MIDOSE-1310 file (N, C-alpha, C; in nm, 2 decimals, decimal comma, always signed):
residues 286
xxxx	-11,38/+1,29/+6,12/-11,30/+1,26/+6,24/-11,15/+1,26/+6,21; -11,12/+1,19/+6,10/-10,98/+1,18/+6,06/-10,92/+1,32/+6,03; -11,01/+1,40/+5,97/-10,96/+1,54/+5,93/-10,93/+1,62/+6,06; -11,02/+1,61/+6,16/-11,01/+1,68/+6,28/-10,88/+1,63/+6,36
xxxx	-10,86/+1,50/+6,36/-10,73/+1,45/+6,42/-10,61/+1,50/+6,35; -10,61/+1,51/+6,21/-10,50/+1,56/+6,14/-10,47/+1,71/+6,17; -10,57/+1,79/+6,18/-10,56/+1,93/+6,22/-10,49/+1,94/+6,36; -10,55/+1,86/+6,45/-10,49/+1,86/+6,59/-10,34/+1,82/+6,59
xxxx	-10,31/+1,72/+6,51/-10,17/+1,67/+6,49/-10,08/+1,78/+6,44; -10,13/+1,86/+6,34/-10,05/+1,97/+6,29/-10,03/+2,07/+6,39; -10,13/+2,10/+6,47/-10,12/+2,21/+6,57/-10,02/+2,17/+6,68; -10,02/+2,04/+6,71/-9,92/+1,99/+6,81/-9,78/+2,00/+6,76
xxxx	-9,76/+1,96/+6,63/-9,63/+1,97/+6,57/-9,58/+2,11/+6,57; -9,67/+2,20/+6,53/-9,64/+2,34/+6,53/-9,60/+2,40/+6,66; -9,68/+2,36/+6,77/-9,65/+2,40/+6,90/-9,51/+2,35/+6,95; -9,49/+2,22/+6,92/-9,36/+2,16/+6,95/-9,24/+2,23/+6,89
xxxx	-9,26/+2,27/+6,76/-9,16/+2,34/+6,69/-9,13/+2,48/+6,76; -9,24/+2,55/+6,79/-9,23/+2,68/+6,85/-9,15/+2,67/+6,99; -9,19/+2,57/+7,06/-9,12/+2,55/+7,19/-8,97/+2,52/+7,18; -8,94/+2,44/+7,08/-8,80/+2,40/+7,06/-8,71/+2,50/+7,00
xxxx	-8,77/+2,58/+6,91/-8,69/+2,67/+6,82/-8,70/+2,82/+6,86; -8,80/+2,86/+6,93/-8,83/+3,00/+6,95/-8,82/+3,04/+7,10; -8,75/+3,15/+7,13/-8,75/+3,20/+7,26/-8,82/+3,34/+7,27; -8,93/+3,34/+7,34/-9,01/+3,47/+7,35/-9,09/+3,47/+7,48
xxxx	-9,15/+3,58/+7,51/-9,24/+3,59/+7,63/-9,38/+3,62/+7,59; -9,47/+3,60/+7,68/-9,61/+3,63/+7,65/-9,63/+3,78/+7,61; -9,55/+3,86/+7,67/-9,56/+4,01/+7,63/-9,52/+4,03/+7,49; -9,42/+3,95/+7,44/-9,39/+3,97/+7,30/-9,50/+3,93/+7,21
xxxx	-9,57/+3,82/+7,24/-9,69/+3,78/+7,16/-9,80/+3,88/+7,16; -9,82/+3,94/+7,28/-9,92/+4,05/+7,29/-9,89/+4,17/+7,22; -9,76/+4,21/+7,22/-9,71/+4,32/+7,14/-9,74/+4,30/+6,99; -9,71/+4,17/+6,95/-9,73/+4,13/+6,81/-9,88/+4,15/+6,77
xxxx	-9,97/+4,10/+6,86/-10,11/+4,10/+6,83/-10,16/+4,25/+6,82; -10,11/+4,33/+6,91/-10,15/+4,47/+6,91/-10,10/+4,54/+6,78; -9,97/+4,51/+6,74/-9,92/+4,56/+6,62/-10,01/+4,52/+6,50; -10,04/+4,40/+6,49/-10,13/+4,35/+6,38/-10,26/+4,42/+6,38
xxxx	-10,32/+4,44/+6,49/-10,45/+4,50/+6,50/-10,45/+4,65/+6,46; -10,34/+4,72/+6,50/-10,34/+4,86/+6,47/-10,28/+4,89/+6,33; -10,20/+4,80/+6,27/-10,14/+4,83/+6,14/-10,20/+4,75/+6,03; -10,30/+4,67/+6,06/-10,36/+4,59/+5,95/-10,42/+4,68/+5,84
xxxx	-10,48/+4,80/+5,87/-10,53/+4,89/+5,77/-10,42/+4,94/+5,67; -10,29/+4,92/+5,71/-10,18/+4,97/+5,62/-10,12/+4,86/+5,54; -10,18/+4,74/+5,54/-10,13/+4,62/+5,48/-10,11/+4,63/+5,33; -10,19/+4,72/+5,26/-10,18/+4,73/+5,12/-10,08/+4,84/+5,08
xxxx	-10,02/+4,91/+5,17/-9,91/+5,00/+5,14/-9,79/+4,93/+5,07; -9,72/+5,01/+4,99/-9,59/+4,95/+4,94/-9,50/+4,91/+5,06; -9,42/+4,81/+5,04/-9,34/+4,75/+5,15/-9,25/+4,86/+5,22; -9,20/+4,95/+5,13/-9,11/+5,05/+5,19/-9,18/+5,15/+5,28
xxxx	-9,31/+5,18/+5,25/-9,39/+5,27/+5,33/-9,43/+5,20/+5,46; -9,47/+5,07/+5,44/-9,51/+4,99/+5,56/-9,40/+4,97/+5,66; -9,28/+4,95/+5,61/-9,17/+4,93/+5,71/-9,14/+5,06/+5,78; -9,16/+5,18/+5,72/-9,14/+5,30/+5,80/-9,25/+5,31/+5,90
xxxx	-9,38/+5,28/+5,87/-9,48/+5,29/+5,97/-9,46/+5,19/+6,08; -9,40/+5,08/+6,05/-9,37/+4,98/+6,15/-9,26/+5,03/+6,24; -9,16/+5,09/+6,18/-9,05/+5,15/+6,26/-9,10/+5,26/+6,35; -9,18/+5,34/+6,30/-9,24/+5,45/+6,39/-9,33/+5,40/+6,50
xxxx	-9,40/+5,29/+6,47/-9,48/+5,22/+6,57/-9,40/+5,19/+6,69; -9,28/+5,15/+6,67/-9,19/+5,11/+6,79/-9,10/+5,22/+6,84; -9,13/+5,34/+6,80/-9,06/+5,46/+6,85/-9,06/+5,46/+7,00; -8,95/+5,49/+7,07/-8,93/+5,50/+7,21/-8,92/+5,36/+7,28
xxxx	-8,92/+5,25/+7,20/-8,89/+5,12/+7,26/-8,75/+5,12/+7,31; -8,72/+5,07/+7,43/-8,58/+5,07/+7,48/-8,48/+5,00/+7,40; -8,36/+5,06/+7,39/-8,24/+5,00/+7,33/-8,18/+4,91/+7,44; -8,15/+4,79/+7,40/-8,07/+4,69/+7,49/-7,97/+4,62/+7,39
xxxx	-7,85/+4,62/+7,43/-7,75/+4,55/+7,35/-7,75/+4,40/+7,36; -7,70/+4,33/+7,26/-7,68/+4,19/+7,26/-7,80/+4,11/+7,30; -7,91/+4,14/+7,25/-8,04/+4,08/+7,29/-8,05/+3,93/+7,25; -7,96/+3,89/+7,15/-7,97/+3,75/+7,10/-7,87/+3,66/+7,18
xxxx	-7,79/+3,72/+7,27/-7,69/+3,64/+7,34/-7,73/+3,59/+7,48; -7,87/+3,60/+7,50/-7,91/+3,57/+7,64/-7,98/+3,44/+7,66; -7,98/+3,35/+7,56/-8,04/+3,22/+7,57/-7,93/+3,12/+7,55; -7,95/+3,00/+7,62/-7,85/+2,89/+7,60/-7,89/+2,81/+7,48
xxxx	-7,79/+2,78/+7,39/-7,82/+2,72/+7,27/-7,87/+2,82/+7,17; -7,88/+2,78/+7,04/-7,92/+2,87/+6,94/-8,07/+2,86/+6,92; -8,14/+2,96/+6,95/-8,29/+2,97/+6,92/-8,32/+3,10/+6,85; -8,44/+3,10/+6,79/-8,49/+3,23/+6,73/-8,53/+3,32/+6,84
xxxx	-8,45/+3,42/+6,87/-8,49/+3,51/+6,98/-8,59/+3,62/+6,93; -8,71/+3,62/+6,99/-8,81/+3,72/+6,97/-8,82/+3,81/+7,08; -8,79/+3,94/+7,06/-8,80/+4,04/+7,17/-8,85/+4,17/+7,11; -8,98/+4,19/+7,12/-9,04/+4,31/+7,07/-9,05/+4,42/+7,18
xxxx	-9,00/+4,38/+7,30/-9,00/+4,48/+7,42/-8,88/+4,57/+7,42; -8,77/+4,53/+7,35/-8,65/+4,60/+7,35/-8,57/+4,55/+7,23; -8,48/+4,64/+7,18/-8,41/+4,61/+7,06/-8,27/+4,65/+7,06; -8,18/+4,58/+6,99/-8,05/+4,64/+6,95/-8,07/+4,69/+6,80
xxxx	-7,97/+4,75/+6,74/-7,99/+4,81/+6,61/-8,03/+4,71/+6,50; -7,97/+4,59/+6,51/-8,00/+4,48/+6,41/-8,13/+4,42/+6,43; -8,16/+4,38/+6,56/-8,29/+4,31/+6,58/-8,41/+4,41/+6,55; -8,39/+4,54/+6,57/-8,49/+4,64/+6,54/-8,53/+4,63/+6,39
xxxx	-8,42/+4,64/+6,30/-8,45/+4,64/+6,16/-8,50/+4,51/+6,11; -8,44/+4,40/+6,16/-8,49/+4,26/+6,13/-8,64/+4,25/+6,16; -8,68/+4,29/+6,28/-8,82/+4,28/+6,33/-8,91/+4,36/+6,25; -8,87/+4,49/+6,21/-8,95/+4,57/+6,13/-8,98/+4,51/+5,99
xxxx	-8,87/+4,45/+5,93/-8,89/+4,39/+5,80/-8,98/+4,27/+5,81; -8,96/+4,18/+5,91/-9,04/+4,06/+5,93/-9,18/+4,09/+5,96; -9,21/+4,19/+6,05/-9,34/+4,23/+6,08/-9,42/+4,28/+5,95; -9,35/+4,36/+5,88/-9,41/+4,42/+5,76/-9,44/+4,31/+5,65
xxxx	-9,35/+4,22/+5,64/-9,37/+4,11/+5,54/-9,48/+4,02/+5,59; -9,49/+4,00/+5,72/-9,60/+3,92/+5,78/-9,73/+3,98/+5,74; -9,74/+4,11/+5,76/-9,87/+4,19/+5,74/-9,90/+4,18/+5,59; -9,80/+4,20/+5,50/-9,82/+4,19/+5,36/-9,87/+4,05/+5,31
xxxx	-9,82/+3,95/+5,38/-9,84/+3,81/+5,34/-9,99/+3,77/+5,36; -10,06/+3,83/+5,45/-10,20/+3,79/+5,48/-10,21/+3,68/+5,58; -10,10/+3,62/+5,62/-10,09/+3,52/+5,72/-10,05/+3,59/+5,85; -10,15/+3,63/+5,93/-10,12/+3,72/+6,04/-10,10/+3,65/+6,17
xxxx	-10,04/+3,53/+6,17/-10,02/+3,46/+6,29/-9,88/+3,48/+6,35; -9,86/+3,46/+6,48/-9,73/+3,48/+6,54/-9,63/+3,38/+6,48; -9,67/+3,26/+6,45/-9,59/+3,16/+6,39/-9,54/+3,21/+6,25; -9,62/+3,27/+6,18/-9,58/+3,33/+6,04/-9,48/+3,43/+6,06
xxxx	-9,49/+3,52/+6,16/-9,39/+3,62/+6,19/-9,26/+3,56/+6,23; -9,26/+3,45/+6,31/-9,14/+3,38/+6,35/-9,07/+3,33/+6,22; -9,15/+3,27/+6,13/-9,09/+3,22/+6,01/-9,02/+3,32/+5,93; -9,09/+3,44/+5,92/-9,03/+3,55/+5,84/-8,90/+3,60/+5,90
xxxx	-8,90/+3,61/+6,03/-8,78/+3,66/+6,10/-8,67/+3,56/+6,09; -8,70/+3,43/+6,10/-8,60/+3,33/+6,09/-8,54/+3,33/+5,95; -8,62/+3,35/+5,85/-8,56/+3,35/+5,71/-8,47/+3,47/+5,69; -8,49/+3,58/+5,76/-8,40/+3,69/+5,75/-8,27/+3,68/+5,83
xxxx	-8,28/+3,62/+5,95/-8,17/+3,62/+6,04/-8,07/+3,50/+6,02; -8,12/+3,39/+5,96/-8,04/+3,27/+5,95/-8,01/+3,23/+5,81; -7,89/+3,17/+5,78/-7,85/+3,13/+5,65/-7,95/+3,03/+5,60; -8,01/+3,06/+5,48/-8,11/+2,97/+5,42/-8,23/+2,95/+5,51
xxxx	-8,25/+3,04/+5,61/-8,36/+3,03/+5,70/-8,36/+2,91/+5,80; -8,24/+2,85/+5,82/-8,23/+2,73/+5,90/-8,15/+2,75/+6,02; -8,21/+2,72/+6,14/-8,13/+2,73/+6,26/-8,06/+2,60/+6,29; -7,93/+2,60/+6,28/-7,85/+2,49/+6,32/-7,77/+2,51/+6,44
xxxx	-7,69/+2,62/+6,44/-7,61/+2,65/+6,56/-7,57/+2,80/+6,55; -7,49/+2,84/+6,64/-7,44/+2,98/+6,64/-7,39/+3,03/+6,51; -7,32/+2,95/+6,43/-7,26/+2,99/+6,31/-7,36/+3,00/+6,19; -7,48/+2,95/+6,21/-7,58/+2,96/+6,11/-7,65/+3,09/+6,11
xxxx	-7,63/+3,17/+6,22/-7,69/+3,30/+6,23/-7,60/+3,40/+6,14; -7,66/+3,49/+6,08/-7,59/+3,58/+5,99/-7,53/+3,70/+6,07; -7,41/+3,68/+6,13/-7,35/+3,77/+6,22/-7,30/+3,90/+6,15; -7,24/+3,88/+6,03/-7,18/+4,00/+5,96/-7,29/+4,06/+5,87
xxxx	-7,30/+4,19/+5,86/-7,39/+4,25/+5,77/-7,36/+4,22/+5,62; -7,24/+4,20/+5,59/-7,20/+4,16/+5,45/-7,27/+4,03/+5,42; -7,26/+3,93/+5,51/-7,32/+3,80/+5,49/-7,48/+3,81/+5,49; -7,53/+3,89/+5,58/-7,67/+3,92/+5,60/-7,73/+3,98/+5,47
xxxx	-7,65/+4,07/+5,41/-7,70/+4,14/+5,29/-7,69/+4,04/+5,17; -7,59/+3,96/+5,16/-7,57/+3,86/+5,05/-7,69/+3,76/+5,06; -7,71/+3,70/+5,17/-7,81/+3,60/+5,18/-7,95/+3,65/+5,16; -7,99/+3,77/+5,21/-8,12/+3,82/+5,20/-8,15/+3,88/+5,06
xxxx	-8,04/+3,92/+4,99/-8,06/+3,96/+4,85/-8,08/+3,84/+4,77; -8,01/+3,73/+4,80/-8,02/+3,61/+4,72/-8,16/+3,55/+4,73; -8,22/+3,57/+4,85/-8,36/+3,52/+4,87/-8,47/+3,62/+4,84; -8,43/+3,73/+4,78/-8,53/+3,83/+4,72/-8,59/+3,92/+4,82
xxxx	-8,53/+3,93/+4,94/-8,59/+4,02/+5,04/-8,57/+4,17/+5,00; -8,45/+4,20/+4,95/-8,42/+4,33/+4,90/-8,32/+4,33/+4,79; -8,29/+4,45/+4,73/-8,19/+4,46/+4,63/-8,08/+4,56/+4,68; -7,96/+4,53/+4,66/-7,85/+4,62/+4,70/-7,83/+4,73/+4,60
xxxx	-7,86/+4,86/+4,63/-7,86/+4,97/+4,54/-7,73/+5,04/+4,54; -7,64/+5,00/+4,62/-7,52/+5,08/+4,65/-7,43/+5,11/+4,53; -7,41/+5,01/+4,45/-7,33/+5,02/+4,33/-7,39/+5,12/+4,23; -7,53/+5,11/+4,22/-7,60/+5,20/+4,13/-7,60/+5,34/+4,18
xxxx	-7,58/+5,36/+4,31/-7,57/+5,50/+4,36/-7,42/+5,55/+4,36; -7,34/+5,48/+4,30/-7,20/+5,53/+4,28/-7,11/+5,48/+4,39; -7,15/+5,37/+4,46/-7,07/+5,32/+4,57/-6,94/+5,26/+4,52; -6,84/+5,26/+4,60/-6,71/+5,20/+4,56/-6,69/+5,06/+4,63
xxxx	-6,61/+4,98/+4,57/-6,59/+4,84/+4,63/-6,49/+4,85/+4,74; -6,53/+4,79/+4,85/-6,45/+4,77/+4,97/-6,42/+4,62/+4,98; -6,30/+4,58/+4,94/-6,26/+4,44/+4,94/-6,16/+4,40/+5,05; -6,17/+4,47/+5,16/-6,08/+4,44/+5,27/-6,12/+4,30/+5,33
xxxx	-6,02/+4,24/+5,39/-6,05/+4,11/+5,45/-6,13/+4,12/+5,58; -6,24/+4,05/+5,59/-6,33/+4,05/+5,70/-6,30/+3,93/+5,79; -6,26/+3,96/+5,91/-6,23/+3,85/+6,01/-6,24/+3,89/+6,15; -6,32/+3,99/+6,18/-6,32/+4,05/+6,31/-6,35/+3,95/+6,42
xxxx	-6,45/+3,86/+6,40/-6,50/+3,77/+6,50/-6,39/+3,67/+6,54; -6,32/+3,61/+6,44/-6,22/+3,51/+6,46/-6,09/+3,58/+6,52; -6,07/+3,71/+6,50/-5,96/+3,78/+6,55/-5,98/+3,84/+6,69; -6,11/+3,84/+6,73/-6,14/+3,89/+6,86/-6,23/+3,80/+6,94
xxxx	-6,18/+3,68/+6,96/-6,27/+3,57/+7,02/-6,31/+3,61/+7,16; -6,23/+3,69/+7,23/-6,27/+3,73/+7,37/-6,39/+3,81/+7,38; -6,43/+3,87/+7,26/-6,55/+3,95/+7,26/-6,68/+3,86/+7,24; -6,66/+3,73/+7,21/-6,77/+3,64/+7,18/-6,77/+3,52/+7,27
xxxx	-6,86/+3,52/+7,37/-6,86/+3,41/+7,47/-6,84/+3,27/+7,42; -6,92/+3,24/+7,32/-6,91/+3,10/+7,27/-6,78/+3,07/+7,20; -6,72/+3,17/+7,14/-6,59/+3,14/+7,06/-6,47/+3,13/+7,16; -6,49/+3,18/+7,28/-6,38/+3,16/+7,38/-6,36/+3,02/+7,42
xxxx	-6,47/+2,94/+7,41/-6,46/+2,80/+7,47/-6,49/+2,69/+7,37; -6,54/+2,73/+7,25/-6,58/+2,62/+7,16/-6,50/+2,64/+7,03; -6,39/+2,55/+7,03/-6,30/+2,56/+6,91/-6,36/+2,52/+6,78; -6,46/+2,42/+6,79/-6,52/+2,38/+6,67/-6,61/+2,49/+6,61
xxxx	-6,67/+2,57/+6,70/-6,76/+2,68/+6,65/-6,67/+2,79/+6,60; -6,55/+2,81/+6,66/-6,46/+2,91/+6,61/-6,41/+2,87/+6,47; -6,39/+2,75/+6,44/-6,35/+2,70/+6,31/-6,46/+2,73/+6,21; -6,59/+2,70/+6,25/-6,70/+2,73/+6,16/-6,71/+2,88/+6,12
xxxx	-6,69/+2,96/+6,22/-6,69/+3,11/+6,20/-6,58/+3,15/+6,11; -6,46/+3,09/+6,13/-6,35/+3,12/+6,04/-6,38/+3,08/+5,90; -6,43/+2,96/+5,88/-6,47/+2,91/+5,75/-6,57/+3,00/+5,68; -6,67/+3,05/+5,76/-6,77/+3,14/+5,71/-6,71/+3,27/+5,66
xxxx	-6,61/+3,33/+5,74/-6,54/+3,45/+5,70/-6,47/+3,43/+5,57; -6,40/+3,31/+5,56/-6,33/+3,29/+5,43/-6,42/+3,28/+5,31; -6,54/+3,22/+5,33/-6,64/+3,22/+5,22/-6,68/+3,36/+5,19; -6,71/+3,44/+5,29/-6,75/+3,58/+5,26/-6,64/+3,65/+5,18
xxxx	-6,52/+3,64/+5,22/-6,41/+3,71/+5,16/-6,39/+3,67/+5,01; -6,43/+3,55/+4,98/-6,41/+3,50/+4,84/-6,52/+3,57/+4,75; -6,62/+3,63/+4,80/-6,72/+3,69/+4,72/-6,68/+3,83/+4,66; -6,57/+3,88/+4,71/-6,51/+4,00/+4,65/-6,54/+4,13/+4,71
xxxx	-6,60/+4,14/+4,82/-6,61/+4,27/+4,89/-6,76/+4,32/+4,89; -6,78/+4,44/+4,93/-6,91/+4,50/+4,94/-6,90/+4,65/+4,89; -7,01/+4,70/+4,84/-7,01/+4,84/+4,79/-7,06/+4,94/+4,89; -6,98/+5,05/+4,90/-7,01/+5,15/+5,00/-7,02/+5,29/+4,93
xxxx	-7,13/+5,36/+4,96/-7,14/+5,50/+4,92/-7,07/+5,58/+5,02; -6,96/+5,65/+4,97/-6,87/+5,72/+5,06/-6,95/+5,84/+5,13; -6,92/+5,86/+5,25/-7,00/+5,96/+5,33/-7,00/+6,10/+5,27; -6,89/+6,14/+5,20/-6,88/+6,27/+5,14/-6,98/+6,28/+5,02
xxxx	-7,03/+6,17/+4,98/-7,12/+6,18/+4,86/-7,27/+6,16/+4,90; -7,30/+6,13/+5,02/-7,44/+6,11/+5,06/-7,53/+6,22/+5,04; -7,48/+6,34/+5,07/-7,57/+6,46/+5,05/-7,61/+6,48/+4,90; -7,52/+6,44/+4,81/-7,55/+6,46/+4,67/-7,65/+6,36/+4,62
xxxx	-7,66/+6,25/+4,69/-7,75/+6,13/+4,65/-7,88/+6,12/+4,73; -7,90/+6,22/+4,82/-8,01/+6,20/+4,92/-8,15/+6,18/+4,85; -8,16/+6,24/+4,73/-8,29/+6,23/+4,66/-8,31/+6,10/+4,60; -8,21/+6,02/+4,59/-8,21/+5,88/+4,53/-8,23/+5,78/+4,64
xxxx	-8,23/+5,82/+4,77/-8,25/+5,72/+4,88/-8,40/+5,74/+4,92; -8,47/+5,63/+4,93/-8,61/+5,63/+4,95/-8,65/+5,60/+5,10; -8,76/+5,66/+5,14/-8,81/+5,61/+5,27/-8,82/+5,46/+5,27; -8,78/+5,40/+5,38/-8,79/+5,26/+5,39/-8,67/+5,18/+5,35
xxxx	-8,57/+5,25/+5,28/-8,45/+5,18/+5,24/-8,37/+5,14/+5,37; -8,31/+5,03/+5,37/-8,23/+4,99/+5,48/-8,09/+5,04/+5,46; -8,04/+5,12/+5,56/-7,91/+5,18/+5,56/-7,82/+5,11/+5,66; -7,70/+5,06/+5,60/-7,60/+5,00/+5,68/-7,48/+5,09/+5,68
xxxx	-7,42/+5,11/+5,80/-7,31/+5,20/+5,82/-7,18/+5,13/+5,82; -7,10/+5,16/+5,71/-6,97/+5,09/+5,69/-6,86/+5,15/+5,78; -6,76/+5,07/+5,81/-6,66/+5,12/+5,91/-6,52/+5,09/+5,85; -6,42/+5,16/+5,90/-6,28/+5,14/+5,87/-6,21/+5,05/+5,97
xxxx	-6,28/+5,00/+6,07/-6,23/+4,92/+6,18/-6,17/+4,79/+6,11; -6,05/+4,76/+6,14/-5,98/+4,64/+6,08/-6,06/+4,51/+6,10; -6,09/+4,44/+5,99/-6,15/+4,32/+6,00/-6,31/+4,32/+6,01; -6,36/+4,44/+6,01/-6,51/+4,46/+6,03/-6,57/+4,53/+5,91
xxxx	-6,69/+4,49/+5,88/-6,76/+4,55/+5,76/-6,85/+4,67/+5,80; -6,94/+4,65/+5,90/-7,04/+4,75/+5,93/-7,05/+4,75/+6,09; -7,10/+4,87/+6,13/-7,12/+4,88/+6,28/-7,26/+4,92/+6,32; -7,35/+4,96/+6,23/-7,48/+5,01/+6,27/-7,57/+4,99/+6,15
xxxx	-7,71/+4,99/+6,18/-7,81/+4,98/+6,08/-7,93/+5,05/+6,12; -8,00/+5,11/+6,02/-8,13/+5,18/+6,04/-8,21/+5,18/+5,92; -8,32/+5,26/+5,92/-8,42/+5,27/+5,82/-8,43/+5,41/+5,77; -8,41/+5,44/+5,64/-8,41/+5,57/+5,58/-8,55/+5,63/+5,60
xxxx	-8,55/+5,77/+5,63/-8,67/+5,84/+5,66/-8,65/+5,99/+5,63; -8,74/+6,04/+5,54/-8,74/+6,19/+5,52/-8,83/+6,25/+5,62; -8,77/+6,33/+5,71/-8,84/+6,40/+5,82/-8,83/+6,55/+5,80; -8,94/+6,62/+5,78/-8,95/+6,76/+5,76/-8,85/+6,80/+5,64
xxxx	-8,85/+6,72/+5,54/-8,78/+6,76/+5,42/-8,63/+6,72/+5,43; -8,59/+6,66/+5,54/-8,45/+6,62/+5,55/-8,43/+6,47/+5,56; -8,33/+6,42/+5,49/-8,31/+6,27/+5,49/-8,24/+6,23/+5,62; -8,30/+6,16/+5,70/-8,24/+6,10/+5,82/-8,28/+5,95/+5,83
xxxx	-8,28/+5,90/+5,95/-8,32/+5,75/+5,96/-8,37/+5,72/+6,10; -8,44/+5,61/+6,10/-8,50/+5,56/+6,23/-8,41/+5,44/+6,27; -8,37/+5,44/+6,40/-8,29/+5,33/+6,44/-8,30/+5,31/+6,59; -8,25/+5,19/+6,64/-8,24/+5,17/+6,78/-8,10/+5,22/+6,82
xxxx	-8,11/+5,33/+6,89/-7,98/+5,41/+6,92/-7,93/+5,38/+7,06; -7,80/+5,34/+7,07/-7,74/+5,32/+7,20/-7,73/+5,46/+7,27; -7,70/+5,56/+7,20/-7,68/+5,69/+7,26/-7,82/+5,74/+7,32; -7,92/+5,73/+7,25/-8,06/+5,77/+7,29/-8,12/+5,67/+7,39
xxxx	-8,07/+5,55/+7,38/-8,12/+5,44/+7,47/-8,26/+5,40/+7,43; -8,30/+5,42/+7,30/-8,43/+5,38/+7,26/-8,44/+5,39/+7,11; -8,55/+5,34/+7,05/-8,58/+5,36/+6,91/-8,62/+5,51/+6,89; -8,55/+5,57/+6,79/-8,57/+5,71/+6,77/-8,55/+5,75/+6,62
xxxx	-8,61/+5,86/+6,59/-8,58/+5,93/+6,46/-8,46/+6,01/+6,48; -8,35/+5,98/+6,41/-8,22/+6,05/+6,43/-8,24/+6,20/+6,41; -8,18/+6,28/+6,51/-8,20/+6,42/+6,49/-8,11/+6,48/+6,39; -7,99/+6,42/+6,36/-7,90/+6,46/+6,26/-7,95/+6,41/+6,12
xxxx	-7,91/+6,48/+6,01/-7,94/+6,42/+5,88/-7,85/+6,30/+5,86; -7,88/+6,22/+5,77/-7,80/+6,10/+5,74/-7,66/+6,14/+5,71; -7,64/+6,25/+5,62/-7,51/+6,29/+5,59/-7,43/+6,34/+5,71; -7,49/+6,42/+5,79/-7,43/+6,48/+5,91/-7,39/+6,37/+6,01
xxxx	-7,47/+6,27/+6,03/-7,45/+6,16/+6,12/-7,32/+6,09/+6,07; -7,31/+6,06/+5,94/-7,19/+5,99/+5,89/-7,07/+6,07/+5,90; -7,08/+6,20/+5,87/-6,96/+6,29/+5,88/-6,91/+6,30/+6,02; -6,99/+6,29/+6,12/-6,95/+6,29/+6,26/-6,88/+6,16/+6,31
xxxx	-6,89/+6,06/+6,23/-6,84/+5,93/+6,27/-6,69/+5,92/+6,23; -6,60/+5,91/+6,32/-6,46/+5,91/+6,29/-6,42/+5,78/+6,22; -6,48/+5,67/+6,25/-6,45/+5,54/+6,19/-6,54/+5,50/+6,08; -6,65/+5,58/+6,06/-6,75/+5,55/+5,95/-6,69/+5,59/+5,82
xxxx	-6,71/+5,51/+5,72/-6,67/+5,54/+5,58/-6,78/+5,58/+5,49; -6,90/+5,53/+5,52/-7,02/+5,56/+5,43/-7,13/+5,46/+5,46; -7,21/+5,44/+5,36/-7,33/+5,35/+5,38/-7,35/+5,26/+5,27; -7,42/+5,15/+5,30/-7,47/+5,06/+5,20/-7,62/+5,07/+5,20
xxxx	-7,69/+5,08/+5,08/-7,83/+5,11/+5,07/-7,90/+4,99/+5,01; -8,00/+4,93/+5,09/-8,07/+4,81/+5,05/-8,22/+4,85/+5,03; -8,28/+4,82/+4,91/-8,42/+4,85/+4,88/-8,50/+4,73/+4,89; -8,60/+4,73/+4,97/-8,69/+4,62/+5,00/-8,77/+4,58/+4,87
xxxx	-8,79/+4,46/+4,84/-8,87/+4,41/+4,73/-9,01/+4,38/+4,79; -9,11/+4,40/+4,70/-9,25/+4,35/+4,74/-9,25/+4,20/+4,74; -9,34/+4,15/+4,83/-9,36/+4,01/+4,83/-9,41/+3,96/+4,69; -9,36/+3,84/+4,65/-9,41/+3,79/+4,52/-9,56/+3,76/+4,53
xx	-9,63/+3,80/+4,43/-9,77/+3,78/+4,42/-9,85/+3,89/+4,49; -9,78/+3,99/+4,55/-9,85/+4,10/+4,62/-9,84/+4,23/+4,54
């Protein structure tokens, strides 16, 4: 009897946590359940192959910008019905890691996603979310999610000052009105800048290195925009012998396999300087 009560107590605590911390719809949970049912046979694939299958599973899902800015207060936003470029990649990684873990519950997926999206996996406020890809990369590499291969691929150091958010507060609703939050974001930018910059494979070198970029590598697109580090993110994919990538595309208005090669896509970008390449690590014990 005591054991049964303890289990019920734990379930109530878990439900309370989900209600307080997570924003999602019934449709999101149903999409998750369908994903698990259809992709479970692929659970033993290497993580890089599984993340590609996950990305292709969501092909044609609508693109919607700023999907994390639609709730009041900071919550873990779960939206598998539509993606922006970052939430697409984060969701693909979290879903793949959930499948690999063997704990196939929606709560386990939420925990995986939260650990990727928030500093030390803890939701405190708007500033605890990893807004900059430089910060996102640093934190997730620190926690073993992936390894940054950019320097090994001949990338060069970009040590420009990153301060786009604090310099463009009118672009961020919360920063326009909350001076304390603006100070937290400014402090976070200063901490990032003390790390010494980020490595970028220049776009003119991508074609020479394409055989060293693997399916499932996370590709972040660096920019020359003042104060900003990256502007886009996708998942590397060799399609018909050509290296391209899968992404939530604003131009296509959906998740798609990019029709251009990775090198050609970067060459066409006037503000793009190159890419950072992140290689997913297998889960420990898997």
